[in-house]
PyMOL CGO cylinders between C-alpha atoms (Angstrom):
from pymol import cmd
from pymol.cgo import CYLINDER

trace = [
    CYLINDER, 6.05, 3.82, -7.35, 2.51, 2.66, -6.75, 0.3, 1, 1, 1, 1, 1, 1,
    CYLINDER, 2.51, 2.66, -6.75, 0.41, 5.58, -8.00, 0.3, 1, 1, 1, 1, 1, 1,
    CYLINDER, 0.41, 5.58, -8.00, -2.97, 3.95, -8.54, 0.3, 1, 1, 1, 1, 1, 1,
    CYLINDER, -2.97, 3.95, -8.54, -4.79, 0.86, -7.31, 0.3, 1, 1, 1, 1, 1, 1,
    CYLINDER, -4.79, 0.86, -7.31, -8.24, -0.66, -7.06, 0.3, 1, 1, 1, 1, 1, 1,
    CYLINDER, -8.24, -0.66, -7.06, -10.01, -2.80, -4.49, 0.3, 1, 1, 1, 1, 1, 1,
    CYLINDER, -10.01, -2.80, -4.49, -13.07, -4.89, -5.31, 0.3, 1, 1, 1, 1, 1, 1,
    CYLINDER, -13.07, -4.89, -5.31, -15.55, -6.76, -3.16, 0.3, 1, 1, 1, 1, 1, 1,
    CYLINDER, -15.55, -6.76, -3.16, -14.10, -10.10, -4.28, 0.3, 1, 1, 1, 1, 1, 1,
    CYLINDER, -14.10, -10.10, -4.28, -13.63, -13.46, -2.55, 0.3, 1, 1, 1, 1, 1, 1,
    CYLINDER, -13.63, -13.46, -2.55, -9.88, -12.76, -2.46, 0.3, 1, 1, 1, 1, 1, 1,
    CYLINDER, -9.88, -12.76, -2.46, -10.29, -9.44, -0.63, 0.3, 1, 1, 1, 1, 1, 1,
    CYLINDER, -10.29, -9.44, -0.63, -12.84, -10.97, 1.76, 0.3, 1, 1, 1, 1, 1, 1,
    CYLINDER, -12.84, -10.97, 1.76, -10.38, -13.79, 2.50, 0.3, 1, 1, 1, 1, 1, 1,
    CYLINDER, -10.38, -13.79, 2.50, -7.65, -11.27, 3.31, 0.3, 1, 1, 1, 1, 1, 1,
    CYLINDER, -7.65, -11.27, 3.31, -9.94, -9.34, 5.66, 0.3, 1, 1, 1, 1, 1, 1,
    CYLINDER, -9.94, -9.34, 5.66, -10.87, -12.61, 7.34, 0.3, 1, 1, 1, 1, 1, 1,
    CYLINDER, -10.87, -12.61, 7.34, -7.18, -13.47, 7.76, 0.3, 1, 1, 1, 1, 1, 1,
    CYLINDER, -7.18, -13.47, 7.76, -6.66, -10.03, 9.32, 0.3, 1, 1, 1, 1, 1, 1,
    CYLINDER, -6.66, -10.03, 9.32, -9.59, -10.68, 11.68, 0.3, 1, 1, 1, 1, 1, 1,
    CYLINDER, -9.59, -10.68, 11.68, -11.45, -7.44, 10.98, 0.3, 1, 1, 1, 1, 1, 1,
    CYLINDER, -11.45, -7.44, 10.98, -15.07, -6.59, 10.34, 0.3, 1, 1, 1, 1, 1, 1,
    CYLINDER, -15.07, -6.59, 10.34, -15.34, -6.09, 6.55, 0.3, 1, 1, 1, 1, 1, 1,
    CYLINDER, -15.34, -6.09, 6.55, -18.40, -3.82, 6.78, 0.3, 1, 1, 1, 1, 1, 1,
    CYLINDER, -18.40, -3.82, 6.78, -16.51, -0.46, 6.78, 0.3, 1, 1, 1, 1, 1, 1,
    CYLINDER, -16.51, -0.46, 6.78, -14.34, -1.45, 3.81, 0.3, 1, 1, 1, 1, 1, 1,
    CYLINDER, -14.34, -1.45, 3.81, -14.35, 1.02, 0.90, 0.3, 1, 1, 1, 1, 1, 1,
    CYLINDER, -14.35, 1.02, 0.90, -14.38, -0.52, -2.59, 0.3, 1, 1, 1, 1, 1, 1,
    CYLINDER, -14.38, -0.52, -2.59, -13.39, 1.37, -5.73, 0.3, 1, 1, 1, 1, 1, 1,
    CYLINDER, -13.39, 1.37, -5.73, -12.44, 0.56, -9.29, 0.3, 1, 1, 1, 1, 1, 1,
    CYLINDER, -12.44, 0.56, -9.29, -9.92, 3.38, -9.35, 0.3, 1, 1, 1, 1, 1, 1,
    CYLINDER, -9.92, 3.38, -9.35, -8.06, 4.88, -6.38, 0.3, 1, 1, 1, 1, 1, 1,
    CYLINDER, -8.06, 4.88, -6.38, -5.70, 7.80, -6.98, 0.3, 1, 1, 1, 1, 1, 1,
    CYLINDER, -5.70, 7.80, -6.98, -3.36, 9.56, -4.54, 0.3, 1, 1, 1, 1, 1, 1,
    CYLINDER, -3.36, 9.56, -4.54, -5.22, 11.94, -2.24, 0.3, 1, 1, 1, 1, 1, 1,
    CYLINDER, -5.22, 11.94, -2.24, -8.35, 9.79, -2.16, 0.3, 1, 1, 1, 1, 1, 1,
    CYLINDER, -8.35, 9.79, -2.16, -9.93, 8.35, 0.97, 0.3, 1, 1, 1, 1, 1, 1,
    CYLINDER, -9.93, 8.35, 0.97, -9.00, 4.67, 1.27, 0.3, 1, 1, 1, 1, 1, 1,
    CYLINDER, -9.00, 4.67, 1.27, -9.48, 1.81, 3.70, 0.3, 1, 1, 1, 1, 1, 1,
    CYLINDER, -9.48, 1.81, 3.70, -6.59, 0.70, 5.88, 0.3, 1, 1, 1, 1, 1, 1,
    CYLINDER, -6.59, 0.70, 5.88, -6.35, -2.05, 8.47, 0.3, 1, 1, 1, 1, 1, 1,
    CYLINDER, -6.35, -2.05, 8.47, -4.65, -0.97, 11.69, 0.3, 1, 1, 1, 1, 1, 1,
    CYLINDER, -4.65, -0.97, 11.69, -4.51, -1.59, 15.42, 0.3, 1, 1, 1, 1, 1, 1,
    CYLINDER, -4.51, -1.59, 15.42, -5.39, 1.31, 17.67, 0.3, 1, 1, 1, 1, 1, 1,
    CYLINDER, -5.39, 1.31, 17.67, -6.89, 1.63, 21.13, 0.3, 1, 1, 1, 1, 1, 1,
    CYLINDER, -6.89, 1.63, 21.13, -6.48, -2.07, 21.79, 0.3, 1, 1, 1, 1, 1, 1,
    CYLINDER, -6.48, -2.07, 21.79, -8.45, -3.19, 18.74, 0.3, 1, 1, 1, 1, 1, 1,
    CYLINDER, -8.45, -3.19, 18.74, -7.92, -4.01, 15.09, 0.3, 1, 1, 1, 1, 1, 1,
    CYLINDER, -7.92, -4.01, 15.09, -10.23, -2.39, 12.58, 0.3, 1, 1, 1, 1, 1, 1,
    CYLINDER, -10.23, -2.39, 12.58, -10.77, -1.07, 9.08, 0.3, 1, 1, 1, 1, 1, 1,
    CYLINDER, -10.77, -1.07, 9.08, -10.38, 2.72, 9.12, 0.3, 1, 1, 1, 1, 1, 1,
    CYLINDER, -10.38, 2.72, 9.12, -10.72, 5.52, 6.60, 0.3, 1, 1, 1, 1, 1, 1,
    CYLINDER, -10.72, 5.52, 6.60, -7.50, 7.31, 5.71, 0.3, 1, 1, 1, 1, 1, 1,
    CYLINDER, -7.50, 7.31, 5.71, -6.35, 9.86, 3.15, 0.3, 1, 1, 1, 1, 1, 1,
    CYLINDER, -6.35, 9.86, 3.15, -3.81, 8.30, 0.80, 0.3, 1, 1, 1, 1, 1, 1,
    CYLINDER, -3.81, 8.30, 0.80, -1.22, 11.02, 1.42, 0.3, 1, 1, 1, 1, 1, 1,
    CYLINDER, -1.22, 11.02, 1.42, 0.98, 10.90, 4.52, 0.3, 1, 1, 1, 1, 1, 1,
    CYLINDER, 0.98, 10.90, 4.52, 1.63, 14.64, 4.84, 0.3, 1, 1, 1, 1, 1, 1,
    CYLINDER, 1.63, 14.64, 4.84, -1.51, 16.70, 5.49, 0.3, 1, 1, 1, 1, 1, 1,
    CYLINDER, -1.51, 16.70, 5.49, -1.93, 20.42, 6.02, 0.3, 1, 1, 1, 1, 1, 1,
    CYLINDER, -1.93, 20.42, 6.02, -2.43, 20.70, 9.78, 0.3, 1, 1, 1, 1, 1, 1,
    CYLINDER, -2.43, 20.70, 9.78, -5.07, 23.42, 9.46, 0.3, 1, 1, 1, 1, 1, 1,
    CYLINDER, -5.07, 23.42, 9.46, -7.20, 22.01, 6.63, 0.3, 1, 1, 1, 1, 1, 1,
    CYLINDER, -7.20, 22.01, 6.63, -6.42, 18.29, 7.15, 0.3, 1, 1, 1, 1, 1, 1,
    CYLINDER, -6.42, 18.29, 7.15, -6.14, 17.98, 3.37, 0.3, 1, 1, 1, 1, 1, 1,
    CYLINDER, -6.14, 17.98, 3.37, -3.16, 16.62, 1.42, 0.3, 1, 1, 1, 1, 1, 1,
    CYLINDER, -3.16, 16.62, 1.42, -0.16, 18.92, 1.35, 0.3, 1, 1, 1, 1, 1, 1,
    CYLINDER, -0.16, 18.92, 1.35, 0.54, 18.63, -2.37, 0.3, 1, 1, 1, 1, 1, 1,
    CYLINDER, 0.54, 18.63, -2.37, 3.88, 20.35, -2.08, 0.3, 1, 1, 1, 1, 1, 1,
    CYLINDER, 3.88, 20.35, -2.08, 5.30, 16.97, -1.09, 0.3, 1, 1, 1, 1, 1, 1,
    CYLINDER, 5.30, 16.97, -1.09, 4.49, 13.68, -2.82, 0.3, 1, 1, 1, 1, 1, 1,
    CYLINDER, 4.49, 13.68, -2.82, 3.87, 11.52, 0.23, 0.3, 1, 1, 1, 1, 1, 1,
    CYLINDER, 3.87, 11.52, 0.23, 1.46, 8.84, -0.99, 0.3, 1, 1, 1, 1, 1, 1,
    CYLINDER, 1.46, 8.84, -0.99, 4.48, 6.52, -1.03, 0.3, 1, 1, 1, 1, 1, 1,
    CYLINDER, 4.48, 6.52, -1.03, 7.23, 6.20, 1.60, 0.3, 1, 1, 1, 1, 1, 1,
    CYLINDER, 7.23, 6.20, 1.60, 10.62, 5.04, 0.35, 0.3, 1, 1, 1, 1, 1, 1,
    CYLINDER, 10.62, 5.04, 0.35, 12.14, 2.17, 2.29, 0.3, 1, 1, 1, 1, 1, 1,
    CYLINDER, 12.14, 2.17, 2.29, 15.58, 3.80, 2.30, 0.3, 1, 1, 1, 1, 1, 1,
    CYLINDER, 15.58, 3.80, 2.30, 14.13, 6.73, 4.30, 0.3, 1, 1, 1, 1, 1, 1,
    CYLINDER, 14.13, 6.73, 4.30, 12.46, 4.67, 7.02, 0.3, 1, 1, 1, 1, 1, 1,
    CYLINDER, 12.46, 4.67, 7.02, 15.47, 4.82, 9.33, 0.3, 1, 1, 1, 1, 1, 1,
    CYLINDER, 15.47, 4.82, 9.33, 16.14, 8.52, 8.84, 0.3, 1, 1, 1, 1, 1, 1,
    CYLINDER, 16.14, 8.52, 8.84, 15.01, 10.40, 11.94, 0.3, 1, 1, 1, 1, 1, 1,
    CYLINDER, 15.01, 10.40, 11.94, 14.22, 13.47, 9.86, 0.3, 1, 1, 1, 1, 1, 1,
    CYLINDER, 14.22, 13.47, 9.86, 11.91, 11.49, 7.59, 0.3, 1, 1, 1, 1, 1, 1,
    CYLINDER, 11.91, 11.49, 7.59, 8.12, 11.85, 7.83, 0.3, 1, 1, 1, 1, 1, 1,
    CYLINDER, 8.12, 11.85, 7.83, 7.92, 8.05, 7.83, 0.3, 1, 1, 1, 1, 1, 1,
    CYLINDER, 7.92, 8.05, 7.83, 10.35, 7.45, 10.71, 0.3, 1, 1, 1, 1, 1, 1,
    CYLINDER, 10.35, 7.45, 10.71, 7.87, 7.41, 13.62, 0.3, 1, 1, 1, 1, 1, 1,
    CYLINDER, 7.87, 7.41, 13.62, 4.94, 5.84, 11.75, 0.3, 1, 1, 1, 1, 1, 1,
    CYLINDER, 4.94, 5.84, 11.75, 7.22, 2.96, 10.71, 0.3, 1, 1, 1, 1, 1, 1,
    CYLINDER, 7.22, 2.96, 10.71, 7.85, 2.27, 14.38, 0.3, 1, 1, 1, 1, 1, 1,
    CYLINDER, 7.85, 2.27, 14.38, 4.49, 3.12, 15.92, 0.3, 1, 1, 1, 1, 1, 1,
    CYLINDER, 4.49, 3.12, 15.92, 1.63, 3.05, 13.40, 0.3, 1, 1, 1, 1, 1, 1,
    CYLINDER, 1.63, 3.05, 13.40, 2.09, 0.59, 10.58, 0.3, 1, 1, 1, 1, 1, 1,
    CYLINDER, 2.09, 0.59, 10.58, -0.98, -0.50, 8.63, 0.3, 1, 1, 1, 1, 1, 1,
    CYLINDER, -0.98, -0.50, 8.63, -2.08, -2.80, 5.83, 0.3, 1, 1, 1, 1, 1, 1,
    CYLINDER, -2.08, -2.80, 5.83, -3.80, -1.46, 2.73, 0.3, 1, 1, 1, 1, 1, 1,
    CYLINDER, -3.80, -1.46, 2.73, -5.89, -4.13, 0.96, 0.3, 1, 1, 1, 1, 1, 1,
    CYLINDER, -5.89, -4.13, 0.96, -6.02, -3.99, -2.84, 0.3, 1, 1, 1, 1, 1, 1,
    CYLINDER, -6.02, -3.99, -2.84, -7.00, -6.10, -5.82, 0.3, 1, 1, 1, 1, 1, 1,
    CYLINDER, -7.00, -6.10, -5.82, -4.62, -4.66, -8.43, 0.3, 1, 1, 1, 1, 1, 1,
    CYLINDER, -4.62, -4.66, -8.43, -2.36, -1.67, -9.02, 0.3, 1, 1, 1, 1, 1, 1,
    CYLINDER, -2.36, -1.67, -9.02, -0.85, 0.23, -11.91, 0.3, 1, 1, 1, 1, 1, 1,
    CYLINDER, -0.85, 0.23, -11.91, 2.79, 0.95, -12.69, 0.3, 1, 1, 1, 1, 1, 1,
    CYLINDER, 2.79, 0.95, -12.69, 4.20, 3.11, -15.47, 0.3, 1, 1, 1, 1, 1, 1,
    CYLINDER, 4.20, 3.11, -15.47, 7.48, 2.82, -17.34, 0.3, 1, 1, 1, 1, 1, 1,
    CYLINDER, 7.48, 2.82, -17.34, 8.08, 6.56, -17.03, 0.3, 1, 1, 1, 1, 1, 1,
    CYLINDER, 8.08, 6.56, -17.03, 7.55, 7.46, -20.68, 0.3, 1, 1, 1, 1, 1, 1,
    CYLINDER, 7.55, 7.46, -20.68, 3.93, 8.57, -20.05, 0.3, 1, 1, 1, 1, 1, 1,
    CYLINDER, 3.93, 8.57, -20.05, 2.59, 5.99, -22.47, 0.3, 1, 1, 1, 1, 1, 1,
    CYLINDER, 2.59, 5.99, -22.47, 3.54, 2.54, -21.16, 0.3, 1, 1, 1, 1, 1, 1,
    CYLINDER, 3.54, 2.54, -21.16, 1.43, 1.29, -18.24, 0.3, 1, 1, 1, 1, 1, 1,
    CYLINDER, 1.43, 1.29, -18.24, 0.66, -2.11, -16.77, 0.3, 1, 1, 1, 1, 1, 1,
    CYLINDER, 0.66, -2.11, -16.77, -1.89, -3.52, -14.35, 0.3, 1, 1, 1, 1, 1, 1,
    CYLINDER, -1.89, -3.52, -14.35, -0.41, -5.92, -11.80, 0.3, 1, 1, 1, 1, 1, 1,
    CYLINDER, -0.41, -5.92, -11.80, -2.40, -8.57, -9.94, 0.3, 1, 1, 1, 1, 1, 1,
    CYLINDER, -2.40, -8.57, -9.94, -1.50, -11.54, -7.74, 0.3, 1, 1, 1, 1, 1, 1,
    CYLINDER, -1.50, -11.54, -7.74, -3.37, -14.53, -9.21, 0.3, 1, 1, 1, 1, 1, 1,
    CYLINDER, -3.37, -14.53, -9.21, -5.82, -16.00, -6.72, 0.3, 1, 1, 1, 1, 1, 1,
    CYLINDER, -5.82, -16.00, -6.72, -5.11, -13.59, -3.91, 0.3, 1, 1, 1, 1, 1, 1,
    CYLINDER, -5.11, -13.59, -3.91, -5.60, -10.02, -2.76, 0.3, 1, 1, 1, 1, 1, 1,
    CYLINDER, -5.60, -10.02, -2.76, -2.70, -7.64, -2.20, 0.3, 1, 1, 1, 1, 1, 1,
    CYLINDER, -2.70, -7.64, -2.20, -1.70, -6.63, 1.32, 0.3, 1, 1, 1, 1, 1, 1,
    CYLINDER, -1.70, -6.63, 1.32, 0.30, -3.44, 0.84, 0.3, 1, 1, 1, 1, 1, 1,
    CYLINDER, 0.30, -3.44, 0.84, 2.63, -2.62, 3.70, 0.3, 1, 1, 1, 1, 1, 1,
    CYLINDER, 2.63, -2.62, 3.70, 1.63, 0.88, 4.74, 0.3, 1, 1, 1, 1, 1, 1,
    CYLINDER, 1.63, 0.88, 4.74, 2.14, 3.60, 7.32, 0.3, 1, 1, 1, 1, 1, 1,
    CYLINDER, 2.14, 3.60, 7.32, -0.43, 5.75, 9.13, 0.3, 1, 1, 1, 1, 1, 1,
    CYLINDER, -0.43, 5.75, 9.13, -0.23, 9.13, 10.81, 0.3, 1, 1, 1, 1, 1, 1,
    CYLINDER, -0.23, 9.13, 10.81, -3.01, 10.81, 12.78, 0.3, 1, 1, 1, 1, 1, 1,
    CYLINDER, -3.01, 10.81, 12.78, -3.55, 14.57, 12.53, 0.3, 1, 1, 1, 1, 1, 1,
    CYLINDER, -3.55, 14.57, 12.53, -5.56, 16.68, 14.97, 0.3, 1, 1, 1, 1, 1, 1,
    CYLINDER, -5.56, 16.68, 14.97, -6.93, 20.04, 13.85, 0.3, 1, 1, 1, 1, 1, 1,
    CYLINDER, -6.93, 20.04, 13.85, -5.77, 22.41, 16.64, 0.3, 1, 1, 1, 1, 1, 1,
    CYLINDER, -5.77, 22.41, 16.64, -8.91, 24.57, 16.74, 0.3, 1, 1, 1, 1, 1, 1,
    CYLINDER, -8.91, 24.57, 16.74, -11.69, 22.01, 16.29, 0.3, 1, 1, 1, 1, 1, 1,
    CYLINDER, -11.69, 22.01, 16.29, -10.03, 18.85, 17.62, 0.3, 1, 1, 1, 1, 1, 1,
    CYLINDER, -10.03, 18.85, 17.62, -11.07, 17.04, 14.43, 0.3, 1, 1, 1, 1, 1, 1,
    CYLINDER, -11.07, 17.04, 14.43, -9.02, 13.90, 13.77, 0.3, 1, 1, 1, 1, 1, 1,
    CYLINDER, -9.02, 13.90, 13.77, -7.96, 12.65, 10.34, 0.3, 1, 1, 1, 1, 1, 1,
    CYLINDER, -7.96, 12.65, 10.34, -5.85, 9.63, 9.46, 0.3, 1, 1, 1, 1, 1, 1,
    CYLINDER, -5.85, 9.63, 9.46, -3.27, 9.79, 6.67, 0.3, 1, 1, 1, 1, 1, 1,
    CYLINDER, -3.27, 9.79, 6.67, -1.53, 6.84, 5.03, 0.3, 1, 1, 1, 1, 1, 1,
    CYLINDER, -1.53, 6.84, 5.03, 1.16, 5.89, 2.56, 0.3, 1, 1, 1, 1, 1, 1,
    CYLINDER, 1.16, 5.89, 2.56, 2.44, 2.73, 0.86, 0.3, 1, 1, 1, 1, 1, 1,
    CYLINDER, 2.44, 2.73, 0.86, 6.06, 1.74, 1.44, 0.3, 1, 1, 1, 1, 1, 1,
    CYLINDER, 6.06, 1.74, 1.44, 8.07, 1.37, -1.76, 0.3, 1, 1, 1, 1, 1, 1,
    CYLINDER, 8.07, 1.37, -1.76, 11.19, -0.76, -2.23, 0.3, 1, 1, 1, 1, 1, 1,
    CYLINDER, 11.19, -0.76, -2.23, 14.02, -0.74, -4.77, 0.3, 1, 1, 1, 1, 1, 1,
    CYLINDER, 14.02, -0.74, -4.77, 12.99, -2.09, -8.20, 0.3, 1, 1, 1, 1, 1, 1,
    CYLINDER, 12.99, -2.09, -8.20, 12.50, -5.74, -9.06, 0.3, 1, 1, 1, 1, 1, 1,
    CYLINDER, 12.50, -5.74, -9.06, 14.85, -7.06, -11.76, 0.3, 1, 1, 1, 1, 1, 1,
    CYLINDER, 14.85, -7.06, -11.76, 11.78, -8.59, -13.40, 0.3, 1, 1, 1, 1, 1, 1,
    CYLINDER, 11.78, -8.59, -13.40, 10.24, -5.11, -13.75, 0.3, 1, 1, 1, 1, 1, 1,
    CYLINDER, 10.24, -5.11, -13.75, 12.79, -3.65, -16.14, 0.3, 1, 1, 1, 1, 1, 1,
    CYLINDER, 12.79, -3.65, -16.14, 10.11, -2.99, -18.77, 0.3, 1, 1, 1, 1, 1, 1,
    CYLINDER, 10.11, -2.99, -18.77, 7.32, -2.24, -16.27, 0.3, 1, 1, 1, 1, 1, 1,
    CYLINDER, 7.32, -2.24, -16.27, 8.65, 0.20, -13.68, 0.3, 1, 1, 1, 1, 1, 1,
    CYLINDER, 8.65, 0.20, -13.68, 12.44, 0.20, -13.24, 0.3, 1, 1, 1, 1, 1, 1,
    CYLINDER, 12.44, 0.20, -13.24, 12.56, 2.61, -10.29, 0.3, 1, 1, 1, 1, 1, 1,
    CYLINDER, 12.56, 2.61, -10.29, 10.69, 0.95, -7.41, 0.3, 1, 1, 1, 1, 1, 1,
    CYLINDER, 10.69, 0.95, -7.41, 8.13, -1.63, -6.33, 0.3, 1, 1, 1, 1, 1, 1,
    CYLINDER, 8.13, -1.63, -6.33, 5.49, -1.44, -3.58, 0.3, 1, 1, 1, 1, 1, 1,
    CYLINDER, 5.49, -1.44, -3.58, 5.87, -3.51, -0.44, 0.3, 1, 1, 1, 1, 1, 1,
    CYLINDER, 5.87, -3.51, -0.44, 3.46, -6.44, -0.61, 0.3, 1, 1, 1, 1, 1, 1,
    CYLINDER, 3.46, -6.44, -0.61, 3.29, -8.37, 2.64, 0.3, 1, 1, 1, 1, 1, 1,
    CYLINDER, 3.29, -8.37, 2.64, 2.99, -12.18, 2.57, 0.3, 1, 1, 1, 1, 1, 1,
    CYLINDER, 2.99, -12.18, 2.57, -0.75, -12.48, 3.19, 0.3, 1, 1, 1, 1, 1, 1,
    CYLINDER, -0.75, -12.48, 3.19, -0.49, -16.16, 4.07, 0.3, 1, 1, 1, 1, 1, 1,
    CYLINDER, -0.49, -16.16, 4.07, 1.89, -15.51, 7.00, 0.3, 1, 1, 1, 1, 1, 1,
    CYLINDER, 1.89, -15.51, 7.00, -0.32, -14.52, 9.94, 0.3, 1, 1, 1, 1, 1, 1,
    CYLINDER, -0.32, -14.52, 9.94, 2.65, -14.12, 12.27, 0.3, 1, 1, 1, 1, 1, 1,
    CYLINDER, 2.65, -14.12, 12.27, 4.23, -11.46, 10.05, 0.3, 1, 1, 1, 1, 1, 1,
    CYLINDER, 4.23, -11.46, 10.05, 0.91, -9.66, 9.56, 0.3, 1, 1, 1, 1, 1, 1,
    CYLINDER, 0.91, -9.66, 9.56, 0.24, -9.63, 13.31, 0.3, 1, 1, 1, 1, 1, 1,
    CYLINDER, 0.24, -9.63, 13.31, 3.70, -8.30, 14.05, 0.3, 1, 1, 1, 1, 1, 1,
    CYLINDER, 3.70, -8.30, 14.05, 3.37, -5.64, 11.35, 0.3, 1, 1, 1, 1, 1, 1,
    CYLINDER, 3.37, -5.64, 11.35, 0.12, -4.37, 12.82, 0.3, 1, 1, 1, 1, 1, 1,
    CYLINDER, 0.12, -4.37, 12.82, 1.26, -4.46, 16.45, 0.3, 1, 1, 1, 1, 1, 1,
    CYLINDER, 1.26, -4.46, 16.45, 1.91, -0.82, 17.50, 0.3, 1, 1, 1, 1, 1, 1,
    CYLINDER, 1.91, -0.82, 17.50, 3.87, -2.08, 20.49, 0.3, 1, 1, 1, 1, 1, 1,
    CYLINDER, 3.87, -2.08, 20.49, 6.36, -3.95, 18.31, 0.3, 1, 1, 1, 1, 1, 1,
    CYLINDER, 6.36, -3.95, 18.31, 9.22, -1.50, 17.71, 0.3, 1, 1, 1, 1, 1, 1,
    CYLINDER, 9.22, -1.50, 17.71, 12.04, -3.84, 16.60, 0.3, 1, 1, 1, 1, 1, 1,
    CYLINDER, 12.04, -3.84, 16.60, 11.99, -2.86, 12.95, 0.3, 1, 1, 1, 1, 1, 1,
    CYLINDER, 11.99, -2.86, 12.95, 15.09, -4.98, 12.28, 0.3, 1, 1, 1, 1, 1, 1,
    CYLINDER, 15.09, -4.98, 12.28, 12.65, -7.88, 12.21, 0.3, 1, 1, 1, 1, 1, 1,
    CYLINDER, 12.65, -7.88, 12.21, 11.21, -6.40, 8.99, 0.3, 1, 1, 1, 1, 1, 1,
    CYLINDER, 11.21, -6.40, 8.99, 14.55, -6.03, 7.24, 0.3, 1, 1, 1, 1, 1, 1,
    CYLINDER, 14.55, -6.03, 7.24, 13.97, -9.03, 4.99, 0.3, 1, 1, 1, 1, 1, 1,
    CYLINDER, 13.97, -9.03, 4.99, 10.55, -7.72, 3.96, 0.3, 1, 1, 1, 1, 1, 1,
    CYLINDER, 10.55, -7.72, 3.96, 12.21, -4.60, 2.56, 0.3, 1, 1, 1, 1, 1, 1,
    CYLINDER, 12.21, -4.60, 2.56, 14.29, -6.56, 0.08, 0.3, 1, 1, 1, 1, 1, 1,
    CYLINDER, 14.29, -6.56, 0.08, 12.95, -6.35, -3.50, 0.3, 1, 1, 1, 1, 1, 1,
    CYLINDER, 12.95, -6.35, -3.50, 12.14, -10.02, -4.02, 0.3, 1, 1, 1, 1, 1, 1,
    CYLINDER, 12.14, -10.02, -4.02, 9.37, -11.53, -6.11, 0.3, 1, 1, 1, 1, 1, 1,
    CYLINDER, 9.37, -11.53, -6.11, 7.44, -13.49, -3.47, 0.3, 1, 1, 1, 1, 1, 1,
    CYLINDER, 7.44, -13.49, -3.47, 4.30, -14.28, -5.49, 0.3, 1, 1, 1, 1, 1, 1,
    CYLINDER, 4.30, -14.28, -5.49, 3.48, -14.83, -9.14, 0.3, 1, 1, 1, 1, 1, 1,
    CYLINDER, 3.48, -14.83, -9.14, 2.30, -11.64, -10.82, 0.3, 1, 1, 1, 1, 1, 1,
    CYLINDER, 2.30, -11.64, -10.82, -0.25, -11.34, -13.61, 0.3, 1, 1, 1, 1, 1, 1,
    CYLINDER, -0.25, -11.34, -13.61, 0.68, -8.32, -15.74, 0.3, 1, 1, 1, 1, 1, 1,
    CYLINDER, 0.68, -8.32, -15.74, -1.61, -6.69, -18.30, 0.3, 1, 1, 1, 1, 1, 1,
    CYLINDER, -1.61, -6.69, -18.30, -0.79, -3.74, -20.59, 0.3, 1, 1, 1, 1, 1, 1,
    CYLINDER, -0.79, -3.74, -20.59, -3.29, -0.88, -20.22, 0.3, 1, 1, 1, 1, 1, 1,
    CYLINDER, -3.29, -0.88, -20.22, -3.88, 2.48, -21.85, 0.3, 1, 1, 1, 1, 1, 1,
    CYLINDER, -3.88, 2.48, -21.85, -4.97, 5.42, -19.73, 0.3, 1, 1, 1, 1, 1, 1,
    CYLINDER, -4.97, 5.42, -19.73, -4.35, 4.65, -16.04, 0.3, 1, 1, 1, 1, 1, 1,
    CYLINDER, -4.35, 4.65, -16.04, -7.62, 6.23, -14.85, 0.3, 1, 1, 1, 1, 1, 1,
    CYLINDER, -7.62, 6.23, -14.85, -9.59, 4.06, -17.28, 0.3, 1, 1, 1, 1, 1, 1,
    CYLINDER, -9.59, 4.06, -17.28, -7.79, 0.76, -16.63, 0.3, 1, 1, 1, 1, 1, 1,
    CYLINDER, -7.79, 0.76, -16.63, -8.45, -0.16, -20.29, 0.3, 1, 1, 1, 1, 1, 1,
    CYLINDER, -8.45, -0.16, -20.29, -6.56, -3.28, -21.34, 0.3, 1, 1, 1, 1, 1, 1,
    CYLINDER, -6.56, -3.28, -21.34, -4.56, -2.89, -24.55, 0.3, 1, 1, 1, 1, 1, 1,
    CYLINDER, -4.56, -2.89, -24.55, -2.74, -6.21, -24.84, 0.3, 1, 1, 1, 1, 1, 1,
    CYLINDER, -2.74, -6.21, -24.84, -2.46, -9.78, -23.67, 0.3, 1, 1, 1, 1, 1, 1,
    CYLINDER, -2.46, -9.78, -23.67, -1.68, -10.55, -20.05, 0.3, 1, 1, 1, 1, 1, 1,
    CYLINDER, -1.68, -10.55, -20.05, 1.51, -12.38, -19.14, 0.3, 1, 1, 1, 1, 1, 1,
    CYLINDER, 1.51, -12.38, -19.14, 2.73, -14.08, -15.97, 0.3, 1, 1, 1, 1, 1, 1,
    CYLINDER, 2.73, -14.08, -15.97, 5.90, -13.26, -14.05, 0.3, 1, 1, 1, 1, 1, 1,
    CYLINDER, 5.90, -13.26, -14.05, 6.68, -16.34, -11.98, 0.3, 1, 1, 1, 1, 1, 1,
    CYLINDER, 6.68, -16.34, -11.98, 8.67, -16.66, -8.80, 0.3, 1, 1, 1, 1, 1, 1,
    CYLINDER, 8.67, -16.66, -8.80, 11.76, -18.84, -8.92, 0.3, 1, 1, 1, 1, 1, 1,
    CYLINDER, 11.76, -18.84, -8.92, 9.78, -21.60, -7.28, 0.3, 1, 1, 1, 1, 1, 1,
    CYLINDER, 9.78, -21.60, -7.28, 6.63, -20.90, -9.29, 0.3, 1, 1, 1, 1, 1, 1,
]
cmd.load_cgo(trace, "trace")
């Protein structure tokens, strides 16, 4: 479960935004992003692709347009994407997005073991979902978003053994374009993306308190099979 990430104004993030062909000016940068915060997402809407603000919580209260904290919806499980009763069902087919990041944090589940994960030399393109809410009385519009999570990576046994976030292959423009296309509804084409496979090397660093991102040990590299 991806429960915290950061995004910095780095050459790697700028390269990703250039690959996505969006104006980087509206991009929000933060050293610590927690669920419920306002984040930047890349999406296609109204015939154009842009960076938009979104609340990192897919289910909002329809009256207040604030996160509905009764349901943890900052992540969307991949095994629920094809369930018609799932909150993620329609967004997965009609309003996918990409959430740029520099690094994210995963916990072992014991409330004391945490790691920062980065992709050496590249930004992270989280595969995300968006949902637009309209306040019925004022007509105010707010965008909500979540990060898709996959089954765990075998390599993450001592990092986070329950799930892993979907990280799209940032070097594959065809996949990114298809992911962002709201008119592309054949989700079977994304089946392979939802398999928990290590597609890029990962730099992993032990940290202490997640909100502080304080490093507590030496970094180590998890390499792909062809790395």
